[in-house]
N, C-alpha and C positions, 0 to 999 in steps of 0.2 A: 504494500500500500504506500503510495507516495504521500509526501507531506500535505500536498493540496487535497488529496482524497481524504486523508485522515482529518484535516481541518473541516472539510465539507461534511464528513460523517459526524463529527462532534457538534457542528452547528445544527445539523438535522436532529440530533438527539435532544439538544437544548430546546429547539422550537417545538418538536413533537411532544416533549414532556410538558411544556407549558400549555399546549393545546389539548392535553389528554385528561383534563379534569372538567367535570360538569359545571362547577361554579365558575371556573375561568372562562368557559365557553359562554356562560350566561353574562359575565362581565363584558366579554367581547361583543355579544349581541346588543347589549345596552349602549356600548360605546360606538357601535356602527352608526347610530343616529346623531353622533356628535359628542363633543366634550361634556363630561359630567363631573360634578363635584363629588367628592368622596361621601359626603352626607347623603346625596341622592342615591348613590350605589348602595349604601348601607340600608337605607329605607326600602328601596325597591327590592333588594335581595333578601331583606329581613335577616341580615347576617350580623353576627357580632363584629365589632370593629377590629378586633385582633385577628379573627379568621379572614376577614376581607383584606386586611393589610398584608397577611401572608400571601394570599392569592395575587394581589396587585404587585407585590414584590417579585414573584415568579414571572409574571407577565412583563414587568419592567426590566428585570434582569435579562430576559430573552429579547428585549427590544421591541416587543409587540405593542406596549403602551409607553407613553411618555407622560410626565406630569408637569404641572405648572402651579406654583404657590401663589396664592392671592390672599394676603393677610394670614389668617389662621387656617384658611381652607386650602385644600389641595384639589386641583382639577386634573382629570385624566382624559386622554384621548388616544385613539389608535394611531400607529405609525403606518401609513399606507404602503410604504416601501417594503416593509417586512413581509407583507402578503405577496408581493411580487417575488420575493426571495423564496417563500414557501412554495409558490407555484413552480419556480425554477427547480427547486429540490425535488418536488414530485415528478416533474417532467423528466428529470435526469434518472429517475427510478423506473420509468416505463420500460417494459420488456422490449428487447431488440428483436427484430425479425431475423431468425436464424433458419437457414435452409436445412433440410433433413441431412444433406450430405456433410454439413458441418457439425452435426451432433456427434457427441463422443461415442455413442453406442450404435452408430449406423452400420 
């Protein structure tokens, strides 16, 4: 495995881990409509602040969301570029067309 391939694999693991939780997917769905204050997310998801903070940290560490402080409130939004990155990672995983003559057991 080349260094570039290893780096791409590590990035895929980070992104897919962040996307593998129901609460985090609910957060993403809410943020698809635009920036939201953490208080809105807490109320809408009916989640404890500590639990929500954990999930937001995972999403932020993966680069899926970014935050902006406004006084004592923190606002979150999705980073659209990371979804292009996920699409590229998925696309790179698509099966290649291999002819039967190239198969190992032909």
